C-alpha positions, 0 to 999 in steps of 0.5 A: 716722428715723436722724437722730433714732435714731443721735444718741440711741444715741451720746449714751446711750453717751457720757453713760454713760461720761462721767458714770460713778461713777469719773470725778471729772473730770466737771463737776457742774452741778445748777443748769444751766437753759439751754445753747444748743447743746443747745437748738439740737440738741433743737429744730433737728433735729426742726424741720429734719425737719418742714420737709424733709418738709413741702416734699416733701409740699406739692409732691407733694400738688398734683402728685398731686391726684386732682382734677387732670386728667392731661393737659389737652390730651387729652380724657379718657373720662368715667365716673360711678361709683356705689357700691351694696350690694355692687357698682359701677355705671359710667355712660358719659354720652357713650356712653349706656351703663352697666355693673355691675362692669366698667370698660373704657377705652382704654390711653393715654387719661386716665380722668376719674371722678365718684364717689358712693355710694348707700349707706354710705361706700365707697372706690374703688380700683384699686391698679394705677392709683392710690390710693383715694378715698372715695365718699359719699352725697349728695356726689361726688368725682373721680379721674383715672387713666391706664393706660400699657399695655393690661391687666386690673386689679383694683378694689374697695371698700376701706371696710368696708360690711357683709356683702357687702364682701368681694365688692364687686370689679370688673374694670378693663380697659385696651383696646389701641386706641380701636377695641377700646374702641369694639367693647366699647361696641357690645357693651354697646349690643347689650344689651336692658336699659335703665337707667331709674329703675325698673331702677335701684331694683331694681339698688340693692337689696342683692345680692352677687356680681352678675355683669357686667351691660350696659345699652344706655341710661341715664336722662338725669341719673341720676347727678345724681339719685342725689346729689340724692335724699340732699339732698331730702325723701325723694322717690322716685327717679322724681320726682328723675329727672323733675325733672332732665329737666324742668330740662334 
C-alpha cells in the first residue's frame, strides 16, 4: 500500500508547488493526450503489485490446500464431523465410536476430517490449529490438521445458524501419546449408548448446550447416509442406512 500511497502524496505536493498561480515557467499543455512515462507509472505499478501478490497467493493456496494431506507417509486419524442444530457430532469410523462436542486426537499425528452438515450451512473452525471450512448439507468437505504439541483447543461453528449458534462449541483435545488416546477410546467404548439410526434421529433434533456424549458403537455407513438423504426423495434415515448396509 505504501508503494501506492507515498507517490500520491509526493505528487500532490509536487504538482501543487509546480503549477501554483505565481509560477509562470510551468509548461501549459492543454491538448496533451498521451505521455508514456506517466502511462507506465499509472499502469505498471498496480500491475506489478497484482503480479507479486498473485505469485504468493498461487503458491500459498496450493501449499495450504485443506484437502492436501499434511504428511502422506504418516497414516492420519480419520474422523467424520457432522454439524447439527446446535452441536457437533464426531464419528471415528476406524474405532467404531462417536462423540458429541468433543474431538480427541493424538498430538503429532495428522488429523483427516470429512465434514458435512445435517442442517443449514455451518463453518467448522479450530482457530488454534487451522482456518475455517464450510459444512453443507448433502455435500462433504475435507480438512487436514495437526497439533504439534499436546493441549486443549477451542472449536466452534463460525457461520450464523440460528438461535443456538452462540453455544455451538466443542473441545478439541490433543493427547500426549497414542496410549493416552487409546485410553480415551476405551473410555468411550465403555458407554452403554449406541449411535444407530433411531438414536441419531433423536440427536439431530435442535438442542442447545448439549453435554459431551459418548457412543460405544456407530451404525455402519451413517456418515454417508446423512449426506445421501439430502439427495434422495425424502426417505427416512432408516431406509437410507439400510440401503447403505445392503450395498456394502
